[in-house]
C-alpha positions as CSV (number, residue, x, y, z in Angstrom):
1,M,108.8,30.2,89.9
2,F,110.7,33.6,91.0
3,L,109.7,35.2,88.4
4,L,105.8,34.0,89.3
5,M,106.4,34.6,92.7
6,L,108.2,38.2,91.6
7,F,104.9,39.0,89.2
8,C,101.8,38.0,91.9
9,W,103.5,40.6,94.9
10,G,105.3,42.9,92.3
11,P,101.9,44.8,92.5
12,S,100.0,44.2,95.8
13,V,103.2,46.4,96.9
14,V,101.9,48.6,94.8
15,W,98.8,49.6,95.3
16,T,99.7,49.4,99.2
17,L,103.1,52.3,98.4
18,Y,100.7,54.8,96.5
19,G,97.0,53.4,96.5
20,T,96.4,54.0,100.4
21,P,95.1,57.4,101.5
22,R,97.9,59.8,103.5
23,K,94.2,61.2,104.9
24,T,91.0,60.3,105.6
25,V,87.5,61.7,106.4
26,T,85.0,60.2,107.5
27,L,81.8,62.3,106.3
28,S,79.9,62.8,109.7
29,S,82.4,64.4,111.3
30,Y,82.8,65.9,108.3
31,G,79.8,68.1,109.1
32,G,78.4,67.0,105.5
33,H,79.3,69.3,104.0
34,V,78.9,69.2,99.7
35,F,80.5,71.1,97.5
36,Q,78.7,70.9,93.4
37,E,79.1,73.7,90.9
38,E,76.5,73.8,87.2
39,G,77.5,72.3,84.6
40,V,80.4,70.7,86.4
41,W,81.4,67.0,86.2
42,N,84.6,64.0,87.0
43,Y,86.4,66.1,90.5
44,S,89.8,63.2,89.2
45,T,92.4,65.5,91.4
46,M,92.3,66.8,95.0
47,L,95.1,69.1,97.2
48,L,94.7,69.6,100.8
49,R,96.2,72.9,101.8
50,E,96.0,72.8,104.7
51,D,98.9,75.9,105.5
52,M,96.2,77.6,103.8
53,G,93.2,76.2,104.6
54,V,92.6,75.4,101.0
55,L,90.8,71.8,99.5
56,I,91.8,72.7,95.8
57,L,90.2,70.4,93.8
58,G,90.2,70.2,90.0
59,A,87.5,68.8,87.2
60,R,87.1,69.1,82.9
61,E,88.6,72.2,82.5
62,T,88.2,73.7,85.8
63,I,89.9,74.2,89.4
64,F,88.4,75.1,92.1
65,A,89.8,76.3,96.2
66,L,87.4,75.3,98.3
67,D,87.1,77.1,101.9
68,L,88.4,74.2,104.4
69,N,85.3,75.3,106.7
70,N,83.2,75.1,104.2
71,I,83.7,73.7,101.6
72,T,80.8,75.3,99.8
73,H,81.9,78.7,99.6
74,K,85.4,79.4,97.2
75,K,88.7,81.3,98.1
76,A,89.7,84.0,95.3
77,M,93.5,82.7,94.8
């Protein structure tokens, strides 16, 4: 019985610790800008650097540094 409780309890704890976003921004508060690059898909990794004003976006074989004030503008890094 203890192993069953441990098995059922374990995944929910992991999900709570690692599956919760640290920062959530709604689309309406964000202003609706969209970043899209021709021939690039599978955007899978994001890193927010508020101190630098940059959103670092990783896609398949590509990394972008986007301006937080307007993500349609790429920043040189």
